[in-house]
C-alpha positions as CSV (number, residue, x, y, z in Angstrom):
1,M,-0.1,-0.3,-0.3
2,D,2.8,2.6,0.6
3,I,4.4,2.1,-2.8
4,F,0.4,2.4,-4.6
5,N,0.7,5.8,-2.2
6,T,4.0,7.0,-3.7
7,I,3.9,6.1,-7.0
8,P,4.4,9.7,-8.8
9,Y,1.9,9.5,-11.3
10,G,-1.9,9.1,-11.0
11,C,-3.3,5.6,-9.5
12,L,-7.2,4.5,-9.0
13,R,-7.5,0.7,-8.2
14,T,-11.6,0.4,-9.3
15,D,-13.7,-2.9,-9.7
16,S,-14.5,-4.2,-12.9
17,T,-17.5,-2.0,-13.6
18,G,-15.1,1.1,-12.9
19,L,-16.2,2.1,-9.4
20,I,-12.9,3.7,-7.5
21,R,-12.0,2.0,-4.4
22,E,-8.2,3.0,-3.8
23,A,-7.2,6.6,-5.2
24,N,-3.6,7.7,-4.7
25,P,-2.3,11.5,-3.8
26,A,-1.3,11.9,-7.1
27,A,-4.8,11.3,-8.7
28,T,-6.0,13.5,-6.3
29,D,-3.8,16.1,-7.6
30,I,-5.0,15.0,-11.2
31,F,-8.3,15.2,-10.9
32,G,-8.5,17.9,-8.0
33,L,-10.6,16.5,-5.7
34,P,-10.0,14.8,-2.1
35,Q,-9.6,11.4,-1.6
36,N,-12.6,10.6,0.4
37,E,-14.6,12.1,-2.7
38,L,-13.1,10.4,-5.1
39,V,-13.8,6.8,-3.6
40,G,-16.8,5.3,-4.3
41,S,-17.0,7.7,-7.4
42,P,-17.8,5.8,-11.0
43,L,-14.6,6.9,-12.7
44,V,-16.3,7.6,-15.5
45,K,-18.1,10.8,-13.9
46,L,-14.5,11.9,-13.9
47,I,-13.9,11.6,-18.0
48,D,-14.6,14.4,-20.3
49,D,-18.2,14.2,-22.0
50,V,-17.1,13.9,-25.2
51,D,-14.5,11.3,-24.2
52,Q,-17.4,9.1,-22.2
53,A,-17.8,6.7,-25.2
54,I,-14.3,5.6,-25.6
55,F,-14.0,5.0,-22.2
56,H,-16.9,2.1,-22.4
57,Q,-15.4,0.7,-25.3
58,Q,-11.8,0.4,-23.4
59,L,-14.3,-1.3,-20.6
60,K,-15.7,-3.9,-22.6
61,R,-12.2,-4.5,-24.4
62,L,-11.0,-4.9,-20.7
63,R,-12.8,-8.5,-20.9
64,L,-11.1,-9.6,-23.4
65,E,-7.1,-8.1,-22.3
66,P,-5.4,-8.3,-19.6
67,Q,-4.5,-4.2,-20.4
68,I,-4.5,-1.7,-22.3
69,K,-1.1,1.2,-22.5
70,D,-1.1,4.4,-24.0
71,W,-4.8,5.7,-24.3
72,E,-4.9,9.4,-24.4
73,V,-8.4,10.8,-22.3
74,R,-9.7,14.5,-21.7
75,V,-10.2,14.3,-17.8
76,K,-12.7,16.5,-15.9
77,S,-10.9,18.6,-12.8
78,A,-11.2,21.6,-10.8
79,Q,-9.3,23.5,-13.8
80,L,-11.6,25.8,-16.0
81,S,-9.9,23.5,-18.7
82,P,-10.0,20.2,-19.8
83,T,-6.9,18.0,-18.3
84,Y,-5.0,15.4,-20.9
85,A,-4.1,12.3,-19.5
86,K,-2.2,9.4,-20.9
87,I,-4.0,6.2,-19.2
88,A,-2.8,2.3,-18.5
89,V,-4.8,-0.2,-17.4
90,A,-4.6,-3.5,-16.0
91,T,-6.3,-6.0,-14.4
92,A,-5.8,-6.9,-10.4
93,D,-5.4,-10.1,-9.0
94,N,-8.3,-11.2,-6.1
95,P,-9.4,-14.4,-4.4
96,E,-10.8,-16.6,-6.4
97,D,-14.5,-16.1,-5.4
98,Q,-14.3,-12.4,-6.3
99,P,-14.3,-10.1,-10.1
100,K,-11.0,-8.9,-10.4
101,D,-10.0,-5.1,-9.4
102,L,-8.9,-2.6,-12.4
103,L,-5.6,-0.7,-12.1
104,W,-5.5,2.6,-13.7
105,F,-2.3,4.5,-14.1
106,I,-3.0,8.4,-15.0
107,C,-0.1,10.7,-16.5
108,D,-1.2,14.5,-16.9
109,I,0.5,14.8,-20.0
110,T,-1.6,18.6,-20.4
111,A,1.3,20.1,-20.6
112,Y,2.8,17.9,-23.5
113,K,-0.3,18.8,-25.2
114,E,-0.2,22.6,-24.9
115,S,3.8,22.2,-26.4
116,V,2.6,20.3,-29.4
117,A,0.1,22.3,-30.0
118,Q,2.2,25.7,-29.9
119,I,4.5,23.7,-31.6
120,S,2.2,22.9,-34.1
121,Q,0.8,26.6,-34.4
122,H,4.5,27.8,-34.3
123,D,5.3,25.3,-37.7
124,H,2.0,26.1,-39.4
125,Q,3.2,30.1,-38.9
126,L,6.3,29.4,-40.2
127,L,4.9,27.6,-42.8
128,T,2.2,30.3,-43.4
129,L,5.2,32.8,-43.5
130,Q,7.2,31.1,-46.2
131,F,4.0,31.2,-48.3
132,V,3.2,34.8,-48.2
133,S,6.9,35.7,-48.9
134,S,6.9,33.3,-51.6
135,A,3.9,35.2,-52.7
136,I,5.5,38.6,-52.1
137,A,8.7,37.3,-54.3
138,S,6.5,35.7,-57.4
139,N,5.0,39.3,-57.7
140,T,1.9,38.2,-58.0
141,G,0.2,41.5,-57.6
142,L,-1.2,43.5,-54.8
143,Q,-4.5,42.8,-54.5
144,N,-3.8,39.3,-55.1
145,M,-1.1,39.0,-52.0
146,L,-3.5,41.2,-49.8
147,D,-6.2,39.1,-50.1
148,Y,-3.9,36.1,-49.1
149,V,-2.5,38.0,-46.1
150,S,-5.7,38.8,-45.1
151,R,-7.4,35.4,-45.5
152,A,-3.8,34.0,-43.8
153,M,-4.3,36.5,-40.3
154,A,-8.0,35.6,-40.0
155,K,-7.6,31.7,-40.3
156,L,-4.6,31.9,-37.8
157,L,-6.4,33.6,-35.1
158,D,-9.6,31.8,-36.1
159,V,-11.8,34.4,-36.5
160,P,-14.1,35.3,-39.2
161,A,-13.4,38.8,-41.2
162,C,-10.4,41.2,-41.8
163,A,-9.5,44.0,-43.3
164,I,-6.5,46.1,-44.8
165,S,-6.7,50.3,-44.3
166,E,-4.1,52.5,-46.0
167,W,-3.2,55.9,-44.2
168,D,-3.1,58.5,-46.2
169,T,-1.1,61.4,-44.1
170,E,-1.8,64.0,-46.0
171,T,-5.5,63.5,-45.4
172,N,-5.4,62.0,-42.7
173,T,-7.5,59.1,-43.7
174,L,-7.7,55.4,-43.9
175,P,-8.8,54.3,-47.3
176,L,-10.1,50.3,-47.4
177,L,-7.8,48.4,-50.0
178,I,-9.1,45.1,-49.0
179,E,-11.8,42.9,-47.1
180,Y,-12.4,39.3,-46.0
181,G,-14.8,37.6,-44.7
182,P,-18.1,35.2,-45.2
183,D,-20.1,36.5,-47.8
184,D,-23.0,37.1,-45.5
185,W,-20.7,39.4,-43.7
186,W,-20.4,42.3,-46.2
187,D,-23.7,41.9,-47.5
188,D,-24.8,45.2,-45.5
189,D,-22.2,47.0,-46.7
190,L,-21.1,47.6,-43.2
191,L,-17.5,48.8,-43.7
192,E,-16.9,52.1,-45.2
193,E,-14.2,53.1,-48.3
194,V,-12.7,55.5,-46.2
195,Y,-12.5,56.2,-42.5
196,E,-11.7,59.7,-41.3
197,L,-9.4,59.7,-38.3
198,Q,-10.3,62.5,-36.6
199,D,-13.7,60.2,-35.7
200,F,-11.8,57.4,-34.0
201,P,-9.2,58.3,-31.4
202,L,-7.8,54.6,-30.2
203,T,-7.4,53.9,-34.2
204,R,-5.0,57.1,-33.9
205,Q,-3.2,56.2,-31.3
206,V,-2.6,52.8,-32.5
207,L,-1.0,54.6,-35.7
208,F,1.0,57.5,-34.0
209,E,2.0,54.7,-31.5
210,R,2.6,51.8,-32.7
211,C,0.9,49.8,-30.8
212,A,-1.7,47.1,-31.2
213,Q,-5.1,47.2,-29.3
214,Q,-7.6,44.6,-28.9
215,L,-11.3,45.3,-27.4
216,T,-14.0,43.5,-27.3
217,I,-17.8,44.3,-26.7
218,N,-18.3,44.4,-23.1
219,Q,-14.8,45.9,-22.3
220,P,-15.2,48.5,-19.5
221,N,-13.4,52.1,-20.4
222,I,-13.4,51.5,-23.9
223,D,-13.0,54.2,-26.5
224,Q,-16.9,55.3,-27.0
225,A,-16.1,56.0,-31.0
226,E,-14.3,52.6,-31.4
227,L,-17.7,51.1,-29.5
228,E,-20.5,52.9,-31.5
229,Y,-18.4,51.2,-34.6
230,M,-18.5,48.1,-33.3
231,R,-22.1,48.1,-32.6
232,E,-22.5,49.4,-36.2
233,I,-21.2,46.4,-37.8
234,N,-22.0,44.1,-35.0
235,I,-18.7,42.3,-34.1
236,K,-17.9,41.4,-30.1
237,T,-13.4,41.2,-30.5
238,L,-11.8,43.8,-32.6
239,L,-7.5,43.4,-32.8
240,L,-6.3,46.8,-34.4
241,V,-2.8,46.5,-35.8
242,P,-0.1,48.6,-37.5
243,M,1.4,48.3,-40.6
244,E,5.2,49.3,-40.5
245,F,7.8,49.0,-43.6
246,Q,11.2,50.9,-43.0
247,N,9.9,52.5,-39.2
248,R,7.2,54.4,-40.9
249,V,3.3,53.0,-40.5
250,V,1.8,52.7,-44.0
251,G,-1.6,51.3,-42.6
252,L,-3.6,49.4,-40.3
253,V,-5.3,45.7,-40.2
254,E,-8.4,45.1,-38.9
255,L,-9.5,41.4,-37.4
256,M,-13.1,40.9,-35.9
257,D,-15.0,38.3,-34.5
258,D,-18.7,38.8,-34.4
259,Q,-19.2,35.4,-32.5
260,V,-17.5,35.6,-29.1
261,E,-15.6,37.9,-27.3
262,R,-12.1,36.9,-27.0
263,T,-8.5,37.5,-25.7
264,F,-5.6,37.2,-28.2
265,T,-2.1,35.8,-27.0
266,I,1.0,38.3,-27.1
267,A,2.4,35.7,-29.3
268,D,-0.7,35.7,-32.0
269,I,-0.1,39.8,-31.9
270,I,3.2,39.5,-32.8
271,F,2.8,37.4,-35.5
272,V,-0.2,38.9,-37.0
273,R,2.5,42.4,-36.7
274,L,4.4,39.9,-38.8
275,L,2.2,39.5,-41.3
276,A,0.6,43.6,-41.7
277,N,4.7,44.5,-41.7
278,L,4.8,41.8,-45.1
279,A,1.8,43.6,-46.3
280,A,2.9,47.1,-45.1
281,G,6.3,46.6,-47.4
282,T,3.7,44.7,-50.4
283,I,1.9,48.4,-50.3
284,E,4.7,50.2,-50.6
285,Y,6.7,47.9,-53.6
286,A,3.9,48.4,-55.4
287,R,3.4,52.0,-54.7
288,L,7.3,52.3,-55.7
289,Y,6.9,49.2,-59.1
290,Q,3.8,52.0,-59.9
291,Q,5.4,55.2,-59.4
292,V,8.8,53.6,-61.7
293,Q,6.7,51.9,-64.5
294,Q,5.0,56.1,-64.5
295,E,8.5,57.8,-63.9
296,L,9.5,55.5,-67.0
297,S,6.2,56.1,-69.2
298,E,7.1,60.1,-68.3
299,R,10.5,59.5,-69.4
300,I,10.2,57.8,-72.6
301,L,6.8,60.4,-73.7
302,A,9.7,63.1,-72.6
303,E,12.1,61.5,-74.5
304,E,9.8,61.2,-77.5
305,E,9.4,65.0,-77.1
306,L,12.4,65.8,-76.5
307,R,13.4,64.2,-80.1
308,Q,10.4,66.0,-81.4
309,S,11.5,69.3,-80.2
310,E,15.4,68.7,-81.2
311,S,13.8,68.0,-84.8
312,R,11.7,71.2,-85.0
313,N,14.8,73.4,-83.6
314,K,16.9,72.1,-86.3
315,A,14.8,72.9,-88.8
316,L,14.0,76.5,-87.4
317,L,17.9,76.9,-86.9
318,D,18.5,75.5,-90.5
319,T,15.5,78.5,-91.6
320,I,17.6,81.5,-89.7
321,P,20.0,83.4,-91.8
322,D,21.4,84.9,-89.3
323,L,24.3,83.8,-87.4
324,V,23.7,82.0,-84.0
325,F,26.0,81.2,-81.7
326,Q,26.5,79.5,-78.5
327,I,28.9,80.8,-75.8
328,T,29.9,80.7,-72.1
329,R,29.8,83.4,-69.5
330,N,33.9,83.9,-69.5
331,G,33.3,84.2,-73.5
332,Y,33.8,81.1,-74.8
333,Y,32.3,80.0,-77.8
334,V,30.5,76.5,-77.7
335,D,29.0,76.0,-81.0
336,C,28.0,77.9,-83.7
337,K,25.5,77.7,-87.1
338,G,26.5,80.1,-89.7
339,G,24.1,82.4,-91.4
340,D,23.1,82.8,-94.9
341,S,25.2,85.8,-94.7
342,L,28.9,86.3,-95.9
343,D,29.4,89.1,-94.3
344,V,28.4,88.1,-90.9
345,N,30.2,85.1,-90.6
346,A,33.2,86.8,-92.3
347,A,32.9,89.6,-89.4
348,F,32.9,87.4,-86.5
349,G,34.9,84.2,-87.9
350,I,33.7,82.3,-84.8
351,E,36.2,79.5,-84.0
352,I,35.0,76.6,-81.3
353,G,36.6,76.8,-78.7
354,K,37.9,80.0,-79.4
355,N,37.3,83.4,-76.7
356,V,35.7,86.3,-78.3
357,T,38.6,89.0,-76.7
358,D,40.4,87.0,-79.5
359,L,38.3,87.3,-82.5
360,L,36.8,90.8,-82.3
361,P,38.2,94.7,-81.2
362,P,38.6,95.4,-77.4
363,E,35.6,97.7,-77.5
364,I,33.2,95.4,-79.1
365,A,34.3,92.1,-77.2
366,D,34.0,94.0,-74.2
367,L,30.6,95.3,-74.7
368,I,29.5,91.1,-75.5
369,L,30.8,90.0,-72.4
370,N,29.2,92.8,-70.6
371,N,25.7,91.6,-72.0
372,I,26.5,88.4,-71.4
373,Q,27.0,88.9,-68.2
374,K,23.4,90.6,-67.7
375,T,21.6,87.8,-69.8
376,V,23.1,85.1,-67.1
377,Q,22.3,87.3,-63.9
378,T,18.7,88.8,-65.1
379,R,18.1,85.7,-67.0
380,Q,16.0,88.2,-69.0
381,M,17.4,89.0,-73.3
382,Q,19.5,91.2,-74.1
383,I,19.7,93.8,-77.3
384,F,22.6,95.6,-78.1
385,E,23.3,97.1,-81.4
386,Y,27.3,98.1,-82.6
387,Q,29.3,98.9,-85.8
388,L,32.1,97.5,-87.2
389,Q,34.8,98.9,-90.0
390,R,34.6,96.6,-92.5
391,P,36.5,97.1,-96.1
392,Y,33.5,97.8,-97.7
393,G,32.6,100.6,-95.3
394,V,30.9,100.4,-91.5
395,Q,28.1,98.3,-90.6
396,D,25.6,98.0,-88.1
397,Y,24.9,95.3,-86.1
398,E,22.2,93.8,-84.0
399,T,22.5,90.6,-81.2
400,R,20.2,89.2,-79.4
401,M,21.0,87.0,-76.5
402,V,19.1,84.7,-74.0
403,A,19.7,82.7,-71.1
404,N,20.9,78.9,-71.9
405,G,21.5,77.2,-68.8
406,T,23.1,78.8,-65.4
407,D,26.3,79.3,-67.3
408,E,25.7,79.6,-70.9
409,V,23.8,82.1,-73.5
410,I,22.7,81.7,-76.9
411,G,23.4,84.6,-79.6
412,I,21.8,86.1,-83.1
413,V,24.1,88.3,-84.6
414,Q,22.4,90.1,-87.5
415,N,23.4,92.5,-90.1
416,I,20.8,95.9,-89.6
417,T,22.6,98.1,-92.3
418,T,20.0,98.6,-94.5
419,R,17.0,99.1,-91.7
420,K,19.2,101.7,-90.3
421,H,19.3,103.3,-93.8
422,A,15.4,102.9,-93.9
423,E,15.1,104.3,-90.1
424,Q,17.1,107.4,-91.4
425,K,15.5,108.2,-94.2
426,A,11.9,107.5,-92.6
427,I,12.8,109.9,-90.1
428,H,14.8,112.2,-92.2
429,E,10.9,112.2,-94.4
430,E,9.1,112.2,-91.1
431,R,11.2,115.7,-90.1
432,L,10.5,117.0,-93.7
433,A,7.1,116.3,-93.2
434,A,7.0,117.8,-90.0
435,L,8.8,120.7,-91.3
436,G,6.2,121.5,-93.4
437,Q,3.7,121.0,-91.3
438,L,5.2,123.8,-88.9
439,A,5.5,126.1,-91.6
440,A,2.0,125.8,-93.0
441,T,0.9,126.3,-89.2
442,L,3.5,129.2,-89.0
443,A,2.3,131.0,-91.6
444,H,-1.5,130.8,-90.5
445,E,-0.5,131.6,-87.0
446,I,1.9,134.8,-88.2
447,N,-0.6,135.9,-91.0
448,N,-3.5,137.0,-88.6
449,P,-1.3,139.4,-86.3
450,L,0.7,140.5,-89.9
451,Q,-3.4,141.1,-90.8
452,A,-3.7,143.3,-88.4
453,V,-0.4,145.0,-87.9
454,Q,-1.1,146.3,-91.6
455,S,-4.7,147.6,-91.1
456,H,-4.2,149.7,-87.9
457,L,-1.1,150.9,-89.7
458,D,-2.7,152.3,-92.6
459,I,-5.2,153.8,-90.6
460,V,-2.3,155.9,-89.3
461,L,-0.9,156.6,-91.9
462,N,-3.6,157.3,-94.2
463,Y,-5.7,159.6,-91.7
464,A,-5.5,162.6,-89.7
465,L,-5.7,161.1,-86.1
466,D,-5.0,163.1,-82.8
467,P,-2.3,162.0,-81.1
468,E,-4.5,159.8,-78.8
469,K,-6.0,157.7,-81.3
470,S,-2.7,157.1,-82.9
471,R,-1.2,156.1,-79.5
472,L,-4.2,153.8,-79.4
473,H,-3.2,152.1,-82.9
474,L,0.3,151.9,-81.9
475,T,-0.6,150.2,-79.0
476,I,-2.2,147.3,-80.7
477,I,0.6,147.1,-83.8
478,R,2.9,146.7,-80.4
479,N,0.7,144.1,-78.9
480,Q,0.9,142.4,-82.4
481,I,4.3,142.3,-82.8
482,E,4.9,141.1,-79.4
483,R,2.5,138.2,-80.5
484,L,4.6,137.3,-83.2
485,H,7.7,137.2,-81.2
486,S,5.9,134.8,-78.5
487,I,5.1,132.3,-81.4
488,M,8.7,132.4,-83.0
489,R,10.3,132.1,-80.0
490,P,9.9,128.2,-79.0
491,V,9.8,127.6,-82.3
492,L,13.5,129.3,-82.5
493,N,14.4,127.7,-79.7
494,L,13.4,124.1,-80.6
495,S,15.0,124.3,-83.9
496,R,18.3,125.7,-82.8
497,P,21.0,122.8,-82.5
498,Q,21.7,122.0,-79.1
499,S,25.7,122.5,-78.4
500,T,25.0,121.8,-74.8
501,P,26.6,118.2,-73.7
502,R,24.4,115.5,-71.6
503,Q,25.1,115.0,-68.3
504,H,24.7,112.8,-65.7
505,V,21.1,114.0,-64.3
506,S,19.4,113.7,-60.5
507,V,15.5,113.6,-61.8
508,V,14.6,114.6,-58.5
509,E,17.0,116.9,-57.3
510,L,16.3,118.5,-60.7
511,I,12.3,118.6,-59.8
512,E,12.8,119.7,-56.5
513,Q,15.2,122.9,-58.5
514,V,11.6,123.5,-60.5
515,L,9.2,123.4,-57.2
516,I,11.2,126.3,-56.3
517,L,11.1,128.5,-58.9
518,V,6.8,128.3,-59.3
519,E,6.8,128.2,-55.1
520,K,5.5,131.8,-55.5
521,K,2.7,130.9,-58.5
522,L,1.5,127.7,-56.3
523,E,0.6,129.5,-53.5
524,L,-1.1,132.0,-55.8
525,N,-3.1,129.2,-56.9
526,K,-3.7,127.6,-53.9
527,L,-2.5,124.3,-55.5
528,H,-0.6,121.9,-52.8
529,V,2.1,119.6,-53.8
530,S,2.9,116.3,-52.9
531,T,6.1,113.8,-53.7
532,D,6.9,110.0,-53.7
533,F,9.9,109.9,-54.4
534,Q,11.5,106.5,-54.5
535,E,15.1,106.0,-55.4
536,V,15.9,105.9,-59.3
537,A,19.5,105.7,-60.3
538,P,20.5,109.6,-63.0
539,V,20.2,109.6,-66.5
540,L,22.0,111.1,-69.1
541,A,20.5,114.1,-70.1
542,V,20.3,117.9,-70.9
543,T,19.4,119.8,-68.0
544,E,18.1,122.8,-69.4
545,Q,15.6,120.8,-71.5
546,L,14.1,118.6,-68.9
547,T,13.6,121.5,-66.5
548,Q,11.8,123.2,-69.5
549,V,9.6,120.1,-69.6
550,F,8.4,119.5,-65.9
551,L,8.3,123.4,-65.3
552,N,5.8,123.0,-68.3
553,L,3.5,120.5,-66.9
554,I,3.9,121.8,-63.5
555,L,2.1,125.3,-65.1
556,N,-0.6,123.1,-66.8
557,A,-1.2,121.8,-63.6
558,I,-1.3,125.2,-62.0
559,E,-3.8,126.2,-65.2
560,A,-5.7,123.5,-65.1
561,A,-6.6,122.2,-61.4
562,P,-8.5,124.3,-59.4
563,P,-8.0,126.2,-56.1
564,N,-6.8,124.0,-53.2
565,S,-5.9,120.7,-55.3
566,H,-3.4,118.8,-55.1
567,L,-0.6,118.2,-57.4
568,Q,1.2,115.2,-56.6
569,I,4.7,114.2,-58.5
570,A,6.2,110.4,-57.8
571,T,9.6,108.6,-59.4
572,F,10.2,104.7,-59.6
573,N,11.7,101.8,-61.5
574,K,9.8,100.3,-64.1
575,N,10.9,97.7,-66.6
576,E,14.8,99.1,-66.4
577,A,12.9,102.3,-67.1
578,I,13.0,105.5,-65.0
579,M,9.0,106.6,-64.2
580,I,8.1,110.6,-63.6
581,T,4.6,111.3,-63.0
582,F,3.2,114.3,-62.7
583,T,-0.9,113.9,-61.2
584,N,-3.3,116.3,-60.8
585,Q,-7.3,116.9,-60.3
586,G,-8.2,119.0,-62.5
587,P,-10.7,118.2,-65.0
588,P,-10.9,115.2,-67.3
589,I,-9.1,115.8,-70.8
590,A,-12.5,114.9,-73.6
591,L,-11.7,111.7,-75.4
592,E,-12.0,113.4,-78.7
593,M,-8.9,115.6,-77.2
594,M,-7.1,113.2,-76.0
595,P,-5.1,112.2,-79.7
596,H,-4.0,115.4,-80.1
597,I,-3.1,117.2,-77.1
598,F,0.6,117.0,-77.9
599,E,0.5,118.2,-81.6
600,L,1.8,121.6,-82.7
601,F,-1.1,124.9,-81.8
602,Y,-3.8,122.8,-80.2
603,T,-4.7,123.6,-76.9
604,T,-8.1,123.2,-75.2
605,K,-7.0,127.2,-73.2
606,S,-8.7,130.2,-74.5
607,E,-5.1,131.8,-74.3
608,G,-3.2,128.6,-74.8
609,S,-0.7,129.0,-77.5
610,G,-0.1,125.0,-78.4
611,L,3.4,125.2,-78.2
612,G,3.8,124.0,-74.1
613,L,3.3,119.8,-74.6
614,W,4.4,119.6,-78.0
615,I,7.4,121.1,-77.4
616,S,7.8,119.1,-74.1
617,R,7.1,115.6,-76.0
618,N,9.9,117.0,-78.7
619,L,12.2,117.5,-75.9
620,I,11.7,114.2,-74.2
621,Q,11.8,112.3,-77.6
622,Q,15.3,113.4,-78.0
623,H,16.5,111.9,-74.8
624,G,14.4,108.6,-76.1
625,A,12.0,108.6,-74.1
626,S,8.7,109.1,-74.0
627,L,5.6,111.5,-72.8
628,S,1.9,110.0,-72.4
629,A,-1.3,111.8,-70.8
630,E,-4.3,109.7,-69.5
631,N,-7.6,110.3,-67.0
632,L,-7.8,109.1,-64.0
633,A,-10.8,106.4,-63.2
634,D,-14.0,108.7,-61.9
635,N,-12.5,111.6,-63.1
636,E,-10.7,112.3,-60.4
637,G,-8.2,114.0,-62.5
638,V,-5.2,113.7,-65.3
639,V,-1.8,112.3,-65.0
640,F,1.0,113.3,-67.6
641,S,4.0,110.4,-67.4
642,I,7.6,110.1,-68.6
643,Q,9.4,107.0,-69.3
644,L,13.3,107.7,-69.4
645,P,15.4,104.6,-69.9
646,T,18.1,104.1,-68.6
647,V,20.0,101.6,-71.4
648,S,21.7,102.7,-74.5
649,I,21.3,106.2,-73.2
650,E,24.5,107.2,-74.2
651,A,24.1,106.0,-77.7
652,L,21.1,108.8,-78.3
653,T,22.1,111.9,-80.3
654,P,21.7,114.8,-78.0
């Protein structure tokens, strides 16, 4: 009996029907019952219900066989989960007048069975992982791959449904990529196509903190938004797992069970995360592949367009009769295309690799180098003209330069001698026409005062008049002569050659000097002057001519503007030119009069001569500049604008 009680595994002695007669301490541990409760109990009641039929079959076998070994069965115990046991049973000798007893040797193999199950599950996981990796390597397509991964995760965790979404970080949304589950699971379209992360704080936490979360429908302190979501899609268990690729979260896996509330093990979650990360890699590789394909298609298209563009450009270059060259920032010729003009080709004699200073006169080479620097720095086209001495005379040339990259420019050279001659001829003809118009207008304007002088002289000479009347007629004659002087004086000043050389002039200082000259007249007419002088560069000009223009515009403003109004004078830079504006609050110029206000002897004033604006425009045009007038909106006044160029002014003739 002492040996019976000291056996390390469970031992029971029963009669032939399975009624327990004795039980050792190890058996009480297996069944979780004290010895007094075990003795007298039928052993069948300690067998799990699913294995009781097998138990009865084994009892029948013992009638024919002396023993049965390695019989696995689930037995009931005080534990919630069933205990797995391995049983060996044999008959025991009794007195001849009594039936034989049965000896049951019971070994608890629950831990062993769990280990085997874990090993089996681990093997299954490794096999699944191998299949998933092989599928990714075989490049079966994104949707097929995601479908396979979602099925694998659902089956391994024994849940009916799985969904995979991609995280769009720009919109902070989760567009649904794939859904797996029974056909009736999705009949009601429970899952939306896109989820807003701001509506699900716990999901945001999973993605931002990269931590898996599992929820059950009756879990205390569950996030309210997630609870409503679980109720809406009718699930009892939800596992949220982030999908990571190269230390970046790219999406979310949702595993759902609508049957039971359950808790997943750490091993389950770790393996799901591993599969989820494989899926994340698949998504990224698919995106990268699509991006590469798109870039490849765009590159092929761009190359084809480039070939077509090069073909078009070559055709265009072939039709250009001018010299086209490519030159570096430092003046070294890179390439050139000779034009049809032998003159241009011979004049420049471009050699690839040579510097412009080696091929052209120093002053022309410096001019080209300066314009190269301007083109590269401003990225704007530069156009400049110059002359070269040729065996058959001086020739005029024009070069246009545009930037070509960061350190090169393209230049086009054209012989413009014929155009220059045509321009000079047109200017000469225009001057002749203007002279004819001036002569005709002067004849008309001078004729009226001459007729008045003749009439009053006839009266004085032919009639005996008292001294007082003679004095009256002579006074009228003197006034008409003074009128003739006032007509001829500005014309003589305009036509007289100007010998004064141009010099650097500050337009702001010049305007301030003119304002001092007319200060008293401004006060008498109650015209208030305001200035807005921005910093502008000096210009090359004849000081007296600009002074006359500024004075004419200010005096016109005094005559046109009502008392207590304002005259605003402003200077500013605009498109490589200096702008000067005179804005008065006088009445607007009628639209039908606006085209004629700069014509000779045209005036809208009762006592005006019609020479002020005409002379002002001519003086401005001699400086290569322009003078224009414009009415302000809502009849708020008139603005006269002068635009003085800051480039190429040295080439102008005073």
